[in-house]
N, C-alpha and C positions, 0 to 999 in steps of 0.2 A: 469543780471535778471531785467526783467521788473515787480516789484513787487506790486509798490501803485499807480504808476502814471495812467493820464487819459488813456482811450481805444485808441490805436496808429493805424492809417491807414493802416500801415504796418508796420511789426515786424519779422526781421531776414530773408526777400525776402517772407515774407508771408502777403496778404493782409488778414486784419480781419474787419470784417464787423456784422452786427446785427446778421444775421442769421433769424432762424425763430424756433418757439416753436414744431415744429413736423419734422418728427417722434423722440420720445425721444431716448436717447442714441448718440452714434457719427454713423454719416452716409455719406459715401464717396459719392459725387453727380457727379463724374469727374473733378471738376474747384478746389476741396478741398474737408472740411470735416465740415458738421455742428452739432453741440453740443448743447443738448437740457437735462435739468436735471430738477428735482422736488423738492422744499424745500419751506414749507409755512411758516417759523418761522427765515431764514436765513437773514442776515443782508448785506451779500457781498459773492458772491461766486467765485472762482479762477479755470481757468482751467491750468494744470501744465504738460508740454509738457517735454518729457525724450529722453535721449540719446538712441541709438539702442538697447544699451545691459541694458538699464533702471537703469544704477549707477548714471548717472548724470540729474539732472533739469536743462534744458536748459532755460525755461522761465515760468512766469504766467500771463495769460490774463485773465482779470476781466471780468466774464461775466454782462454786464450793463445793456442789455436788458432781460426784464421780462414780460411773459405775463400770467397773473394771478399767478399763482403759480410756473410757468416754467420758468427758466433761461434758455437763450442761445445765442450760438455766432456762425458765421462760419469763419473759418481759410483758408483762398486759398493756395492753393499749397501743402497741407498735402495729404497725400497716405495713402492707406491700409498698415498696417505694422507699424505706427507710434504709439508709447505707451505715453500715458498718464494718471492721476489722478487728483482729483480736493482736495481744500483747502476749507473749508465753515467756514464764519465766523459767530457770532452770539453768544447770551448769555449763558454763562455755569453755569447753573442753576439746578444741578439735582433734587434738591425738586421741582420744577415746571415742569419736565420733559424734560429740554433742556440741553444738552450736546455738544455745539457747540467746537470746539476744531482746529483751524487753523493749529496748528503744526502737525497735523495727516493727513496722506496722504488717500484719499479716493478712493474706487475702484468705478467705476460707476454701480448703480444698473442695468442699461441696456448694459453693457459691452460682447460685442460677444466674447471675447476671452480674456485670460489672459497669462500675461508674467512673469516668474518668481516663485519661490516658497515662500511661507510666513516664514520668520524667526520669531520665537518666541523672542520675547522681551519686557522688561518692557516699552520702548518707544512705544509700540502700545497702551498703555493704556492712556485714557485721562485723568486718575487722576495719584497721586502719588503713586505706590506700598509701602505699609509699611507704609504710612502716619496714625497719629491717626485720620485723618480725613475721612479716607477711600476715596469713589468715590466722598466725596464734596470736597475733594483737585483737584489741578489742574496740570497737567504735560505739560511743556512747551517743550519737546524735539521731536527733528522731528523724524518722524517715517518711512519716504521714503524709506529707505536702506531695511526695513523690509516688505515691503508690495508689492503684484505682482501687476505690473502695467496691465491697461486698453488698450486694444489693438484696433486699428481701423481695420475694417474688411470691406472686399468686399466677402459677401457670395455667389455670383454667382456661380453656379455649373453647369456642363454639365450633365443634368439628364437624355438625351437621350430619349429614349422609357420608362422611368421608370412610370409603374402606381401601385399605392395602391392595395393591393391583395384584401382588404375589405373584408375577410373571415365573411360570417353570423355567428351570435354569436352561432346558436345553431349547427355550424360545427368547433367552434373553441375550439382550447386544447392549453394551456397557458402555456409557460416552463419558470420557474423564473430564473434569472441566475444573475452572475456578471462577468463584463466584464473579470477583470484579473483571476478571480475562476476560469473560466470556461477552459480558456487557458495557464496559468502561467505553467503548466506542460502537456499539450497536446503534445504527440510525433509526430502527424501529423501537427501540426503549426510550422511554421520557428521561429526559436531561436530569432529573431532578432523583431517579430511580438508579440509573446507571452504577454500577458496583455495589449494588445491593441485592438483598435476599428477594425483595419485590420486583426489581428489576429483571432477576434470573426468571421470577415467574411470570413474566408480561406476557401477552400473547404471541408478541413477534418471536420470543424465543421459542416459547411449547410450541408454536406451528412451525417452527423452523424443525423441531427434534421430533416431532410427529412425521411430518415429511420425510425426514430421513429414515425412519423406521427404528428409531432409539426406543428401548424398554426400560433402559434403567440410567440415571444419570449419578455419577460419581464424584463426589465434589473435593477436591482437596479440601486441607483443614479449614473447618470452621469453628472449634472450639476456640476461647481467646486466647490468644498469644502475645507474644511481645517482639520490637523491634531490637534487635540484638546491639549492642553499646557499638559494637565496633562497625556496623552497616550505618548507624545513625551519623556518625563521627565521618562517613564517608560521602552523606549525602541520600544514602540508599535505604531501603526498608525492608523488612523481613516479608517477602511477597508471598512464598506459597504457604507458610504459617506453619511450620514445623517445630515451633518453639510454643509449647504450652503453658499457659498461666492458670487455668481452668477449666477441667473435663466435664462440667456440667453448663457452662456459661457459652451461648453465642459470642462469637468475634463483636465487637461493638462495631469495628469499622464498615461491617455490611448493613448495619441497619441505618435506617433515615430517621427513625424516633425514638431509637434507642430501646425498643420494648422486643420481650422474646414473642411475643405473638404474629411477629414479620415473620420470624421464622416456621412457625406452624402456619401462618398464610400462604407460604410458599409452599410447603408441602402439602397442605390440601389442594392448592391451584395443580400441581405436579399431579397427583394421585386424580384428580377430575380429567387429566387429559390422559391417564393411562401408563404414568410414567414414574417407577420407583425411583425412590432418593435412596442412597448409598454414600456414608460418609466416611472420608479418609480419616484414621484416629491414628494417634500418637502416644500411645500408654508405655512406651519404651523410656522415656525419660522427660524431664521437664525442662521449661525454660530458665533454669537456674544456674545452670553451668556448673563448672567444677568447685573447686575449693576457694577459688577467686572471683566465683559467683557472685549474685546478690541475695540478700536473703527478703524473699518477697511472700513465702506461703510453707511450703512441704519443709523446706531445711530449717526453719524456725520453729515450726511445730513438732517435729521429731526427726531430726536428721538422722539419727541411726536406725531409724524404721523404716522411713520411706526411702533410702536409697541402699544401693548394693555398696559397701565399704572395702577398702584394702588396707594395707601396712598400719593395722591396729585400728584403723578407722579415720583417718584424716585424711585420704583421698579417695576418691570414687573410680569404682570399676567404669570403664568407660567403652563397653561393647557397642555403643551408638555412635560415635565420634563427635558427639556433640558436649561432652564433659560430663557427663552423670548417666546412671542408668537406675530406673525406678526397680524395687525391689519387690516383684510380685509375689515372692517366698513367704513374704509377712502377712499373715491373713488379715489383717487392716486392710494394707495396699489393696490386695487382690479384692478386697468387699467394695474398696473405693471403684476401681476398676468397673467391676461387676454391677455395682451401683449404677455409675455412669451409662453402663450400654443398655442398661433396664430403662432407665429416665428416657433416654433419647428414642428407645421404641415406645415404651406405654405413653409418656407424655408429648413427646414430640413427634410421633408416628413416623420415623424413619424406618428403611426398608431393609436395612443392611450397614456393614461395616467393613472397610479395607483396612487392615492393620498394618501400621508401616513397620517395618523391620521386625516384622512377627518373630524371627527365631530368639529375639530379646525376651519374648514372654514366656517364652516354653523351656529357656534355660534354668534347670537346676543345680544344686551344688556339683552334681555330677556330670554335667554337661545339656543340650539338647535334650529335651524326654517329649516324644508326642503324647506322653500319657502323664505330662507334669500336672502340677495343681491347676495353672491358667487353662489349660484344656479340657480337664476334669469339670472344670466349675463351667465353663462354658457350655460342655456338651450336654449337662444334665440338667441346664435352666430351661425352664418351659417358656418364658419369654424368647430367648433365643432362637429356640428351637424351629422359631416360625419365621426369621430373618435370614438372608445371606452373609455369610461370612467368609471372607478372602483374607487371605496372608500375603504380604510381601517374604517370600522364604528365604532371607537373608539377613545378616548383619555382620558387622566387621568382627565379632568376638569369634574364641576357638569354635570351632566346628558349625560356623553360623550360617554355611552353604547347606540349605536341607530342603532343595527342591524335589518337589516329590514326596518328602516325607510327614506330613501334616495330617493328621487324622480326618476321618469324616465328622463334620459334614464340610469341611475347609476348602475351598478353591483357593488356587494359587497363580500368581502373577509369574509367566513362564518366560524367563529371559531365554531360554535355549531355541523356542518360538521365534522370537525377536532377531537375535542374532542369525539364526539358520535361515530364514526368510532373507535378509538383507544380503547375505553371502550369495544365497542362492541366484537372487537378482540382479547383483552388481555381476556376476560370472565366473564367481570363484569356481575352481573344479574341483570335483569331486564330491559335488552336493546333494546329486540326487537321492543317496540314501538316506541324507538328514532330511530333505525335504518329504519324503516318505512317511518317516516318522512323525513330522508335525501337521501331515494332514490327516494321518490318525489318530490325533491326539495325543501326542506323546506318551503312548501304553508304557513304554520302557519305565518311565518315570511315574505313572500314575495308576498303571491297572495292579492295583493290588487292596488288598482289606477290602473289596467290595465297592471300591470308589468308581464312580461313574466319569465317562468321557468328559463330562461338561467340566470334570475339574480342575482342567487347565485353563487358565485365562491366557488365551492367546493375543499378544498384541506387536503391532510393529513399531511404535512409539509410545511413548507416556511423558508426563510434566517431565520428567529427567531424562534430558537427552534431546536430540535433534528434533524437530517437528518433521513431518512427513516431507515438506516442500525442502527443508535443509538438507533433508534425507540424500535427496538426490540433485544437491546444488553446492554442497561443500565436501571438500575432503580434510579438510581441518576447521575444528572449532573457533568461533571467534569470542571469546569469553572478555574482552579486554573492559567492557564496562563494569563487569563487576570487581574491577580494582585490586585484581588479584594477578596481575601481569601474567593472564593467561593460562595459570598453572591448574585452575580448578576446572572440574569437568572430567568426563570421559575423554581419553584419547582415541581409544580403540573402536570407532562406531560403524564400521564395516559401510561407509557411504561412499559415494562418488558424485561428482560432479558433472559426468556427462559430456566433457570438454571443456568447460569454461568455471571457472571457480567462481563462486557467487553469483548473484543476479545479472541475467543478459536478456538481451532482445532478439538474440540469432533466434531465429524462425526454426532451425533444424535441429539446435539444443533443446528449445522450449518442447518442441514433438517428443524428443526423446524423454526428456523428464516427465511430461504429461504420462506418457505411456507406462515407464517406470512406476509411477504411482498406480496408477491404474492395476497393473500386473500386483503390485504388493497388496492392493487393497483386495482383489478380487481373491487371491490366494488365502489372505485372513478370512474372507466370509465362506471360502470353499472349505476349510478344515474343521475336520471336528474338535469340539471345545467350547468354550465362550467366549466370543470375539469381544474385544476394547479397542476402542476408536478414541484418540487423542482430539479432543474438541479444537476444532480450528483447520483440522487435516482434512477436512472435506470441503473445503474453499481454497486451498493452498496457501495457508497462513505461514509464515516465516517469521522465525525471530533473529532473524538477520546473521547468522551463522551462531549464535549463543546456544549452547547446550546445557546451560546450567543457571537459568533464568531463575534462581530463585530469589533474588535481592532486585528483579527489574518490574518494579511497579510502575510501568510507563509502556511506551510503543512498543518497546522490544518485547514485554510478558504480555500485552493485551493484543486479542486478536483484532486483524485489521479486516474490517468489513466492506472497507470502500474498494479494494482489489479483491474482492471475494469471486472466485473461480463457481459461479453457480452451475455450470455444465458439470463438473467434478461431482458436486453436492448432488446433482441429478443421478450421476452413474452412482455413487455411495447408497442411494435411496434404492436403485435399482438391483445393486447387489443383497440389500436386506430385504428387500419383497423376494429375490430369488431364494435364498435362504430358508425364509418364513415360508414359503409354497412348497419349498421340497423336504421331506420330513427326511432323508437319506442324509442330509447335509448336517443334522444336527440331533444326532442319535444320542441315548444315555450310554447305550452299552458300546463297549471297543469293538473295533472290527480286526479281524484276524486271519481273515481268508479262509475260513471253515465253512466246508459244505453247508447250504441252508435243507432244511426239511420239505419247505414248500415247492422247491424247483431243482434242487441239487446243485444249485450255482454256488461258488464262493462269494462270501459277501463284499470282497474287497478283490479284484484283479487287476495286477499291473501289466501295463503293456508299454511296447517301443509304439513309434510312430507308424511302422510298419504293420502294426495288429499284432506281432508275434511278444510272448513273455520275455521279459528281460533274462538274459541268463546270467549266470553267476559272476562271469567276467565283465557283464553289462555294468554290473552296479558298482564294481572298481573301476570302471574305465572314465580317467579324467572328461573325454570328449562326449559321455552320456549327459547329452543337454536337452531332451525333449521326454519328458515324464509323462506317462498317461496313465490314467486310473478309472475304472470303473465301480461304481459303488453301489451296493443295495441295503437292504436292512440288515442290522447284524445276526448270525446265524444263531445265536444264542436265543433270539426272540423267536425265530422262527413262525412270525405272522404270515399269515397270508397277503403278501403286499409285495408286489410285482414292480414296485419303483425302483428306477434305475436312473442314473447320473453318469455321464460320460465326461471326464475332464482332462485338458491337454494344457502342460505348464512347459511351455519352449522358451527356453534362455538362449536357444542357438539360432542358427540361420532357417530359412524358410525351407518346407520339405512337405511332400506328400504324407498323406493320413490315410490310414486304413481302419475305417470305423469297424467296431465290433459285428460279429455275426450273429450277438445274440440277441438282436432286434431285426425286424421286418425293415426298418428306417429310422432316420434318425432327423431330430429338429435342433438347429443349431441356436441355442438360446442367450447365448453372450460371445462376444469377439472383442476383446478391449483394444483391438486398432481400430476397431467400429464402435465405438461406446454408444451412439445413438441408434445403431441398426435393430431392427424389430428383427424376432427369431423368424428364420426360414430354413427351409426344407435343405438337409443338407445331402451333397451329393459323395458317393464312395470317392476316393482318391483326391478329394480336395486337397488345395495347399493350406499347411499351416503357415500362418505369418510369422516373420521374425520377433523375437520378442513379443509373445504372445501368450493370454491364456483364451483357451476357448470352452465351452461348455455345452455340452447334448442332451438331450432328453430323447428317450424311444418314442416311435410312433407304431403304434399298436393298430390292426385294422379293426 
């Protein structure tokens, strides 16, 4: 092993030269591989090459060339598939923010693929576990045996005629899914492909999504991630994947061959079916944890640059609740994030991103800033200008809740929509005004700075929380399988068991739950904004009352296809078709009840069941439980468009309905109490069933 000597001109048959500082990471150029890594405070950087099985370190090559803070070298003769890692020398001074330890093998922050599984060991720690000096101590053990190796990749792929679907936002229907959870128990997916990218892109899954009317699938994290040590000790795994190891590498557990082309094939097949692929990405923190966490990559390359630190540098800012926070105010860390985003668009052909805890990304020294460096970088980027960008608009840091505060073109997850709909259909009093806001795209939050009504991502459920089936089956969470004595997860779920806690065979309770689900789903699809459906909700999937299944890589977290309610799936397909067929339900402009130039009618008219407009006292009446609305194309558009939809949302008892006199007649398109009933002419004075949603379209001569 050549570990300390001068840079040789040839090493074991490989010509070694200076290389260049770009692109970052390991780049195959046909003659060899160029390696480039960032470290502002390192004193020496060594490239370590490994045997094909990753068990033997073959040599160490010092990176003598440095352009600014980028270290680089070119190794001739190396080919894709070669395994490597780094050792970085520098001060070990935790009080000052430096945690260099060359005994710890480091994953390339730009690695395009990882090989081997992480094996938890105290040797991963830069300090001596159990020392009285804690993280101020120093551990000299070699960690190479326990750390995944970075892989040189040639990401070229025959994309054929692949074209991004580029679904307009006002036509988008998002389906949030987990690669393994969606496929692990799917009877139509080959057993050898279940839980993988290739299984996700199987004919059975694609046909299901197309039939549902899904335009865009949003995948929980697929960047390479680790299983937390405390979970492994309990026999659990990091199921959701929010502990990133590498921002460029697909998660190996979702591959069957261990090759990048598997992800690319998945994307190509989704595109061929007309479906976009969005990734849930975690650029707010890494899987290295706090000062007592392992040294796997960023911490060992340049802790002071990669992370936001406090108290002189020893401790980490923890705005994410995971132990650390990435420092996107540093130009090279921001560059890594931007390079990662562009890589997944240009090389992997994804169609957008959902940013986990996005408020972290916009936090500058003075607090959250919608015009901060990250947002400026994203908005000026010509590659990212053509993809969808969605923010989770909160974190646990100061001023972290920023719903509605993001700049165009970001969409935002709208928890006000989630909670408002849950409370309305649970029967909470005084919720009619809130429902009105949610039906109109939460304009009070989003109608500013020329943002569109599609800015609000409307959802009832997501991976974090109850499934739809559990929302109508449990009043209390059941998270005991997580091993935290049911302390984890949300306590205020605005849920209702409809009379019996948990599963039941009582036909009356089952009927009430099924109706509640249809009402929630119908309201979701009738509201202005961008609807998102949680995978499995369309077939009545349950997580047995677990509302925080982050560690349940098992039957709790996986979708149960055996007991699938395909009748509910057909109802969801009917809802997406209704939305697709009526542009008035999916507008870009907000509706404010202003008169339209084309016919003088307001673009939105609120009504009571008796046909009269609600009085001010009605809006504040706890007993106002049947809200009706007449929707037209926005006044600002002033289009020659006479389309209108009349919808009724009745959480109260049955009552007579007077249809608007703005049309000569009406057709009943949808009645949630009769989910399979075809459209039929509607008579004046018909009865609105209790706990129902009705949708009407006008009949013109």
